[in-house]
C-alpha positions as a LaTeX table, in Angstrom:
\begin{tabular}{lrrr}
\hline
Residue & $x$ (\AA) & $y$ (\AA) & $z$ (\AA) \\
\hline
Unk1 & $-112.83$ & $-29.85$ & 92.43 \\
Unk2 & $-110.12$ & $-31.47$ & 91.31 \\
Unk3 & $-109.36$ & $-30.92$ & 87.93 \\
Unk4 & $-106.80$ & $-34.22$ & 87.30 \\
Unk5 & $-108.27$ & $-35.67$ & 84.38 \\
Unk6 & $-109.37$ & $-32.14$ & 82.86 \\
Unk7 & $-112.42$ & $-29.96$ & 81.66 \\
Unk8 & $-115.82$ & $-31.79$ & 81.11 \\
Unk9 & $-118.94$ & $-29.17$ & 79.46 \\
Unk10 & $-122.79$ & $-29.63$ & 80.81 \\
Unk11 & $-125.41$ & $-28.70$ & 79.21 \\
Unk12 & $-128.75$ & $-29.02$ & 81.14 \\
Unk13 & $-126.75$ & $-28.73$ & 84.30 \\
Unk14 & $-129.86$ & $-27.33$ & 85.85 \\
Unk15 & $-132.18$ & $-30.01$ & 84.68 \\
Unk16 & $-133.34$ & $-33.58$ & 86.82 \\
Unk17 & $-130.73$ & $-35.34$ & 85.07 \\
Unk18 & $-128.03$ & $-32.91$ & 84.58 \\
Unk19 & $-127.17$ & $-31.84$ & 88.61 \\
Unk20 & $-126.49$ & $-35.73$ & 89.33 \\
Unk21 & $-124.04$ & $-35.78$ & 86.09 \\
Unk22 & $-122.19$ & $-32.24$ & 87.69 \\
Unk23 & $-121.54$ & $-34.11$ & 90.74 \\
Unk24 & $-120.80$ & $-37.31$ & 89.14 \\
Unk25 & $-118.37$ & $-35.61$ & 87.42 \\
Unk26 & $-116.94$ & $-33.64$ & 89.83 \\
Unk27 & $-117.04$ & $-36.82$ & 92.14 \\
Unk28 & $-114.50$ & $-38.15$ & 88.88 \\
Unk29 & $-111.88$ & $-35.52$ & 88.97 \\
Unk30 & $-113.28$ & $-32.92$ & 86.24 \\
Unk31 & $-113.51$ & $-29.79$ & 86.59 \\
Unk32 & $-116.66$ & $-28.25$ & 85.20 \\
Unk33 & $-118.24$ & $-26.43$ & 83.30 \\
Unk34 & $-121.86$ & $-25.41$ & 82.54 \\
Unk35 & $-124.37$ & $-23.43$ & 80.44 \\
Unk36 & $-127.06$ & $-21.91$ & 82.23 \\
Unk37 & $-129.47$ & $-19.02$ & 81.72 \\
Unk38 & $-128.31$ & $-17.41$ & 84.91 \\
Unk39 & $-126.25$ & $-18.64$ & 87.76 \\
Unk40 & $-127.61$ & $-21.35$ & 89.35 \\
Unk41 & $-127.87$ & $-22.87$ & 92.49 \\
Unk42 & $-128.45$ & $-27.04$ & 93.27 \\
Unk43 & $-129.01$ & $-28.71$ & 96.57 \\
Unk44 & $-126.91$ & $-31.52$ & 95.12 \\
Unk45 & $-123.73$ & $-29.41$ & 94.73 \\
Unk46 & $-122.20$ & $-28.91$ & 98.03 \\
Unk47 & $-118.78$ & $-27.82$ & 98.42 \\
Unk48 & $-118.99$ & $-27.76$ & 93.91 \\
Unk49 & $-118.61$ & $-24.28$ & 92.26 \\
Unk50 & $-118.45$ & $-25.18$ & 88.69 \\
Unk51 & $-118.05$ & $-22.21$ & 85.69 \\
Unk52 & $-120.99$ & $-21.15$ & 84.21 \\
Unk53 & $-121.14$ & $-19.54$ & 80.99 \\
Unk54 & $-124.17$ & $-18.11$ & 80.36 \\
Unk55 & $-126.36$ & $-18.19$ & 77.51 \\
Unk56 & $-128.57$ & $-21.13$ & 75.81 \\
Unk57 & $-128.71$ & $-23.76$ & 72.75 \\
Unk58 & $-129.63$ & $-20.97$ & 70.51 \\
Unk59 & $-126.47$ & $-19.11$ & 71.25 \\
Unk60 & $-123.44$ & $-20.39$ & 69.30 \\
Unk61 & $-121.31$ & $-18.04$ & 71.00 \\
Unk62 & $-122.17$ & $-19.05$ & 74.15 \\
Unk63 & $-121.82$ & $-22.77$ & 73.03 \\
Unk64 & $-117.73$ & $-22.31$ & 71.79 \\
Unk65 & $-117.00$ & $-20.32$ & 75.01 \\
Unk66 & $-118.52$ & $-23.90$ & 76.81 \\
Unk67 & $-116.49$ & $-26.23$ & 74.46 \\
Unk68 & $-113.23$ & $-23.97$ & 74.42 \\
Unk69 & $-110.74$ & $-26.19$ & 76.07 \\
Unk70 & $-112.74$ & $-29.00$ & 76.93 \\
Unk71 & $-112.38$ & $-33.16$ & 77.12 \\
Unk72 & $-115.32$ & $-33.51$ & 76.75 \\
Unk73 & $-118.98$ & $-32.32$ & 76.38 \\
Unk74 & $-122.10$ & $-33.81$ & 77.43 \\
Unk75 & $-124.91$ & $-32.23$ & 76.07 \\
Unk76 & $-128.05$ & $-33.29$ & 78.70 \\
Unk77 & $-129.90$ & $-30.45$ & 77.70 \\
Unk78 & $-133.45$ & $-31.64$ & 76.06 \\
Unk79 & $-137.68$ & $-30.40$ & 76.00 \\
Unk80 & $-139.70$ & $-33.60$ & 77.21 \\
Unk81 & $-143.18$ & $-31.93$ & 76.14 \\
Unk82 & $-144.26$ & $-28.91$ & 74.06 \\
Unk83 & $-145.59$ & $-28.70$ & 70.11 \\
Unk84 & $-143.57$ & $-30.81$ & 67.48 \\
Unk85 & $-141.56$ & $-27.32$ & 66.13 \\
Unk86 & $-141.04$ & $-26.42$ & 70.32 \\
Unk87 & $-139.44$ & $-30.25$ & 70.37 \\
Unk88 & $-137.42$ & $-30.09$ & 67.08 \\
Unk89 & $-135.70$ & $-26.51$ & 68.05 \\
Unk90 & $-134.49$ & $-27.55$ & 71.53 \\
Unk91 & $-133.47$ & $-31.46$ & 70.94 \\
Unk92 & $-132.52$ & $-31.10$ & 67.32 \\
Unk93 & $-131.36$ & $-27.85$ & 66.41 \\
Unk94 & $-130.23$ & $-27.24$ & 69.98 \\
Unk95 & $-128.32$ & $-30.25$ & 69.58 \\
Unk96 & $-126.76$ & $-29.10$ & 65.68 \\
Unk97 & $-125.54$ & $-25.85$ & 67.60 \\
Unk98 & $-123.48$ & $-28.28$ & 70.97 \\
Unk99 & $-122.33$ & $-30.41$ & 68.20 \\
Unk100 & $-120.63$ & $-27.74$ & 66.04 \\
Unk101 & $-119.20$ & $-26.01$ & 68.64 \\
Unk102 & $-117.12$ & $-29.21$ & 69.64 \\
Unk103 & $-116.29$ & $-30.04$ & 66.36 \\
Unk104 & $-114.53$ & $-26.71$ & 66.00 \\
Unk105 & $-112.44$ & $-28.74$ & 69.47 \\
Unk106 & $-110.29$ & $-31.83$ & 69.89 \\
Unk107 & $-113.05$ & $-32.38$ & 72.64 \\
Unk108 & $-115.54$ & $-35.60$ & 72.03 \\
Unk109 & $-119.42$ & $-34.99$ & 73.07 \\
Unk110 & $-121.36$ & $-37.71$ & 75.12 \\
Unk111 & $-125.07$ & $-37.02$ & 73.30 \\
Unk112 & $-127.88$ & $-37.75$ & 75.84 \\
Unk113 & $-130.93$ & $-39.00$ & 74.22 \\
Unk114 & $-133.60$ & $-41.16$ & 75.21 \\
Unk115 & $-134.47$ & $-45.18$ & 74.71 \\
Unk116 & $-137.96$ & $-43.36$ & 73.17 \\
Unk117 & $-135.23$ & $-42.65$ & 70.54 \\
Unk118 & $-135.41$ & $-46.41$ & 69.55 \\
Unk119 & $-139.11$ & $-45.79$ & 68.37 \\
Unk120 & $-139.25$ & $-42.81$ & 66.64 \\
Unk121 & $-142.55$ & $-43.17$ & 64.95 \\
Unk122 & $-143.94$ & $-43.09$ & 68.07 \\
Unk123 & $-144.46$ & $-39.63$ & 69.31 \\
Unk124 & $-142.84$ & $-36.15$ & 68.65 \\
Unk125 & $-140.95$ & $-36.54$ & 71.40 \\
Unk126 & $-139.11$ & $-39.49$ & 70.18 \\
Unk127 & $-138.50$ & $-37.82$ & 67.10 \\
Unk128 & $-137.17$ & $-35.38$ & 67.85 \\
Unk129 & $-134.34$ & $-37.23$ & 69.84 \\
Unk130 & $-134.23$ & $-39.43$ & 67.23 \\
Unk131 & $-132.97$ & $-36.25$ & 65.05 \\
Unk132 & $-130.80$ & $-34.85$ & 67.19 \\
Unk133 & $-128.77$ & $-38.15$ & 67.33 \\
Unk134 & $-128.95$ & $-38.29$ & 64.19 \\
Unk135 & $-127.30$ & $-34.30$ & 63.40 \\
Unk136 & $-124.81$ & $-34.54$ & 65.80 \\
Unk137 & $-123.88$ & $-38.19$ & 64.43 \\
Unk138 & $-123.75$ & $-36.55$ & 60.80 \\
Unk139 & $-121.58$ & $-33.17$ & 62.16 \\
Unk140 & $-119.33$ & $-35.53$ & 64.70 \\
Unk141 & $-118.82$ & $-39.15$ & 63.59 \\
Unk142 & $-116.80$ & $-41.16$ & 65.84 \\
Unk143 & $-116.17$ & $-37.96$ & 67.83 \\
Unk144 & $-120.09$ & $-38.89$ & 69.79 \\
Unk145 & $-121.30$ & $-41.42$ & 72.24 \\
Unk146 & $-125.61$ & $-41.60$ & 72.07 \\
Unk147 & $-126.65$ & $-42.47$ & 75.37 \\
Unk148 & $-130.24$ & $-43.56$ & 76.10 \\
Unk149 & $-131.73$ & $-43.70$ & 79.65 \\
Unk150 & $-134.93$ & $-45.46$ & 79.81 \\
Unk151 & $-137.50$ & $-43.65$ & 82.33 \\
Unk152 & $-134.86$ & $-41.82$ & 85.19 \\
Unk153 & $-136.64$ & $-41.49$ & 88.66 \\
Unk154 & $-134.42$ & $-40.26$ & 92.21 \\
Unk155 & $-133.93$ & $-37.04$ & 94.25 \\
Unk156 & $-134.90$ & $-34.07$ & 91.61 \\
Unk157 & $-137.61$ & $-35.79$ & 89.69 \\
Unk158 & $-140.49$ & $-33.88$ & 89.39 \\
Unk159 & $-142.12$ & $-36.31$ & 87.26 \\
Unk160 & $-142.38$ & $-39.27$ & 89.21 \\
Unk161 & $-142.93$ & $-37.33$ & 92.13 \\
Unk162 & $-146.62$ & $-37.48$ & 91.13 \\
Unk163 & $-146.14$ & $-41.58$ & 91.46 \\
Unk164 & $-145.73$ & $-41.35$ & 94.55 \\
Unk165 & $-148.17$ & $-38.81$ & 95.57 \\
Unk166 & $-150.62$ & $-41.29$ & 94.24 \\
Unk167 & $-149.40$ & $-44.11$ & 95.74 \\
Unk168 & $-148.84$ & $-42.35$ & 99.46 \\
Unk169 & $-152.77$ & $-40.94$ & 99.29 \\
Unk170 & $-154.73$ & $-42.50$ & 96.43 \\
Unk171 & $-156.86$ & $-45.79$ & 97.21 \\
Unk172 & $-155.74$ & $-47.10$ & 93.54 \\
Unk173 & $-153.25$ & $-47.53$ & 90.99 \\
Unk174 & $-153.70$ & $-47.51$ & 87.88 \\
Unk175 & $-151.46$ & $-50.50$ & 85.60 \\
Unk176 & $-151.25$ & $-50.51$ & 81.96 \\
Unk177 & $-150.71$ & $-54.00$ & 79.78 \\
Unk178 & $-149.46$ & $-56.83$ & 81.85 \\
Unk179 & $-147.18$ & $-57.90$ & 78.74 \\
Unk180 & $-145.54$ & $-54.83$ & 78.56 \\
Unk181 & $-142.13$ & $-53.92$ & 79.62 \\
Unk182 & $-140.04$ & $-51.35$ & 80.81 \\
Unk183 & $-136.47$ & $-50.66$ & 82.07 \\
Unk184 & $-135.73$ & $-47.96$ & 84.77 \\
Unk185 & $-132.68$ & $-46.54$ & 86.54 \\
Unk186 & $-131.66$ & $-44.26$ & 89.26 \\
Unk187 & $-130.34$ & $-40.73$ & 88.63 \\
Unk188 & $-127.35$ & $-41.52$ & 90.40 \\
Unk189 & $-126.76$ & $-44.66$ & 88.98 \\
Unk190 & $-127.45$ & $-43.21$ & 85.53 \\
Unk191 & $-125.33$ & $-40.17$ & 86.42 \\
Unk192 & $-122.78$ & $-42.63$ & 87.26 \\
Unk193 & $-123.10$ & $-44.76$ & 83.59 \\
Unk194 & $-122.99$ & $-41.00$ & 81.86 \\
Unk195 & $-119.51$ & $-40.89$ & 83.58 \\
Unk196 & $-118.07$ & $-43.83$ & 82.99 \\
Unk197 & $-118.67$ & $-43.12$ & 79.05 \\
Unk198 & $-116.14$ & $-40.26$ & 79.13 \\
Unk199 & $-113.12$ & $-42.16$ & 77.98 \\
Unk200 & $-115.68$ & $-43.66$ & 75.42 \\
Unk201 & $-113.73$ & $-43.78$ & 71.99 \\
Unk202 & $-115.60$ & $-45.31$ & 68.31 \\
Unk203 & $-119.05$ & $-44.08$ & 67.17 \\
Unk204 & $-121.68$ & $-45.77$ & 69.73 \\
Unk205 & $-125.40$ & $-45.63$ & 70.72 \\
Unk206 & $-125.38$ & $-47.10$ & 74.68 \\
Unk207 & $-128.73$ & $-47.37$ & 77.19 \\
Unk208 & $-128.54$ & $-46.91$ & 80.50 \\
Unk209 & $-130.45$ & $-49.07$ & 82.86 \\
Unk210 & $-130.42$ & $-50.96$ & 86.18 \\
Unk211 & $-130.28$ & $-54.76$ & 87.46 \\
Unk212 & $-133.24$ & $-55.84$ & 85.70 \\
Unk213 & $-132.20$ & $-54.52$ & 81.91 \\
Unk214 & $-135.09$ & $-56.11$ & 80.28 \\
Unk215 & $-137.29$ & $-54.11$ & 82.13 \\
Unk216 & $-140.23$ & $-53.94$ & 84.71 \\
Unk217 & $-144.37$ & $-55.01$ & 84.32 \\
Unk218 & $-146.90$ & $-52.04$ & 85.58 \\
Unk219 & $-147.95$ & $-53.90$ & 88.11 \\
Unk220 & $-144.65$ & $-54.61$ & 89.85 \\
Unk221 & $-143.53$ & $-50.54$ & 89.34 \\
Unk222 & $-146.53$ & $-49.54$ & 91.10 \\
Unk223 & $-146.07$ & $-52.82$ & 93.64 \\
Unk224 & $-142.92$ & $-51.58$ & 94.69 \\
Unk225 & $-143.83$ & $-48.17$ & 94.82 \\
Unk226 & $-146.56$ & $-49.03$ & 97.29 \\
Unk227 & $-143.94$ & $-51.25$ & 99.15 \\
Unk228 & $-141.57$ & $-48.05$ & 99.59 \\
Unk229 & $-144.13$ & $-46.24$ & 101.35 \\
Unk230 & $-146.14$ & $-48.99$ & 103.74 \\
Unk231 & $-149.23$ & $-49.03$ & 101.90 \\
Unk232 & $-151.17$ & $-51.31$ & 99.78 \\
Unk233 & $-153.43$ & $-49.44$ & 97.60 \\
Unk234 & $-155.32$ & $-51.78$ & 94.93 \\
Unk235 & $-154.25$ & $-51.81$ & 91.78 \\
Unk236 & $-156.69$ & $-51.50$ & 88.87 \\
Unk237 & $-156.00$ & $-51.60$ & 85.05 \\
Unk238 & $-156.64$ & $-49.23$ & 82.40 \\
Unk239 & $-157.28$ & $-49.79$ & 78.76 \\
Unk240 & $-155.33$ & $-48.15$ & 76.36 \\
Unk241 & $-158.75$ & $-46.81$ & 74.87 \\
Unk242 & $-159.29$ & $-44.31$ & 78.46 \\
Unk243 & $-155.93$ & $-42.94$ & 78.07 \\
Unk244 & $-156.62$ & $-41.70$ & 74.76 \\
Unk245 & $-160.23$ & $-40.03$ & 75.93 \\
Unk246 & $-157.97$ & $-38.59$ & 77.99 \\
Unk247 & $-155.62$ & $-37.09$ & 75.37 \\
Unk248 & $-158.49$ & $-36.09$ & 73.52 \\
Unk249 & $-160.14$ & $-34.00$ & 76.86 \\
Unk250 & $-156.46$ & $-32.28$ & 77.19 \\
Unk251 & $-155.95$ & $-31.59$ & 74.04 \\
Unk252 & $-158.78$ & $-29.88$ & 73.62 \\
Unk253 & $-159.03$ & $-27.95$ & 76.83 \\
Unk254 & $-155.30$ & $-27.19$ & 76.30 \\
Unk255 & $-156.16$ & $-25.65$ & 72.80 \\
Unk256 & $-158.75$ & $-23.45$ & 73.97 \\
Unk257 & $-156.17$ & $-22.15$ & 76.45 \\
Unk258 & $-153.80$ & $-22.21$ & 73.56 \\
Unk259 & $-151.61$ & $-24.47$ & 75.76 \\
Unk260 & $-149.60$ & $-27.74$ & 75.32 \\
Unk261 & $-151.17$ & $-30.16$ & 76.34 \\
Unk262 & $-149.44$ & $-32.80$ & 78.79 \\
Unk263 & $-151.06$ & $-35.87$ & 77.73 \\
Unk264 & $-150.86$ & $-36.26$ & 73.57 \\
Unk265 & $-151.46$ & $-38.79$ & 71.82 \\
Unk266 & $-147.55$ & $-39.72$ & 71.54 \\
Unk267 & $-147.51$ & $-39.77$ & 74.38 \\
Unk268 & $-150.01$ & $-42.39$ & 75.25 \\
Unk269 & $-148.10$ & $-44.55$ & 72.10 \\
Unk270 & $-145.66$ & $-44.62$ & 74.60 \\
Unk271 & $-146.93$ & $-45.61$ & 77.81 \\
Unk272 & $-148.83$ & $-48.20$ & 76.20 \\
Unk273 & $-145.63$ & $-49.42$ & 73.85 \\
Unk274 & $-144.71$ & $-52.95$ & 74.56 \\
Unk275 & $-140.98$ & $-53.21$ & 74.59 \\
Unk276 & $-138.89$ & $-50.34$ & 76.87 \\
Unk277 & $-136.61$ & $-53.12$ & 77.63 \\
Unk278 & $-132.99$ & $-53.19$ & 77.41 \\
Unk279 & $-131.73$ & $-55.30$ & 74.63 \\
Unk280 & $-128.33$ & $-56.87$ & 76.04 \\
Unk281 & $-126.65$ & $-55.58$ & 72.48 \\
Unk282 & $-127.55$ & $-52.20$ & 73.86 \\
Unk283 & $-125.59$ & $-52.38$ & 77.03 \\
Unk284 & $-122.06$ & $-50.89$ & 77.31 \\
Unk285 & $-119.65$ & $-53.99$ & 77.57 \\
Unk286 & $-118.11$ & $-52.72$ & 80.81 \\
Unk287 & $-121.20$ & $-50.98$ & 82.25 \\
Unk288 & $-121.00$ & $-49.80$ & 86.21 \\
Unk289 & $-122.72$ & $-52.21$ & 87.98 \\
Unk290 & $-126.26$ & $-50.53$ & 90.05 \\
Unk291 & $-126.09$ & $-49.06$ & 93.58 \\
Unk292 & $-129.69$ & $-49.51$ & 93.69 \\
Unk293 & $-132.89$ & $-52.04$ & 93.14 \\
Unk294 & $-136.16$ & $-50.92$ & 92.58 \\
Unk295 & $-137.46$ & $-51.59$ & 95.72 \\
Unk296 & $-134.10$ & $-49.45$ & 97.40 \\
Unk297 & $-133.92$ & $-46.80$ & 94.75 \\
Unk298 & $-137.68$ & $-45.92$ & 95.59 \\
Unk299 & $-137.34$ & $-46.09$ & 99.05 \\
Unk300 & $-133.82$ & $-43.51$ & 98.65 \\
Unk301 & $-136.53$ & $-41.52$ & 97.21 \\
Unk302 & $-139.09$ & $-41.31$ & 99.22 \\
Unk303 & $-137.02$ & $-40.73$ & 101.72 \\
Unk304 & $-135.73$ & $-37.05$ & 99.80 \\
Unk305 & $-138.80$ & $-36.26$ & 98.86 \\
Unk306 & $-139.91$ & $-35.83$ & 102.58 \\
Unk307 & $-137.05$ & $-34.69$ & 103.46 \\
Unk308 & $-137.37$ & $-31.69$ & 101.01 \\
Unk309 & $-140.95$ & $-31.24$ & 101.87 \\
Unk310 & $-142.36$ & $-32.51$ & 98.77 \\
Unk311 & $-143.88$ & $-35.55$ & 100.18 \\
\hline
\end{tabular}
């Protein structure tokens, strides 16, 4: 790595998005320091050797070491699922701990949140992401830029993998309300857009997207996934009532097992929300042109899954 642009510190570096952010920062000329519980490795870090600070979001001493001397701290770490108290512990308290460490330095903070934070009433996850935004803005004011990705897909993502597995082998694909619109972004484009905000100034909230900020209809997403795989499964409309019924069954089963549900009522509210498009005033004024449209992004992702034996 050529540290010509200084030091960038990253939390959540071993997660799906975080691995690509590390690579993008290094490619932009930063030396990279990461927070990790153990010595990390990544298939996306060929030729890279980021400095490692061992610890987690509850370790204030480790966070202080992470931020010391950094030009920017990119806080990618977060929790997607689980119980409300666990989400709040990671997404709110963890973010507050990161901001406190940054506050003691001259660094800026890029807080990687979620488009879900725009609608905190929908779910415990959305509320926790909004809470994390508010916590860091309270401590850091105009030293923080909040970045809200929409749904992110690409190499390394195990969530979207389920969609492609179903499209590759299933006889049908589910679709939701045709009025709904969902913005998407390829992970490499997301990482590049995040890196481009390192030099941003002022207290901003920026939303990422591909070349379709208004978002995609569910039918288009599913048809594009099938096209990328060379298949033509039947598309079947799933009513919200069916999703709520599935969430009830999942919650009952997992309460009995004392596990957190994967499909919660909150997640159903997120899935059935009609407006996950990105508005013109939510984008960065100098937003980078995405390298991938939906079809080329899906094809590149599928090629990577196959190269790794995932699909």
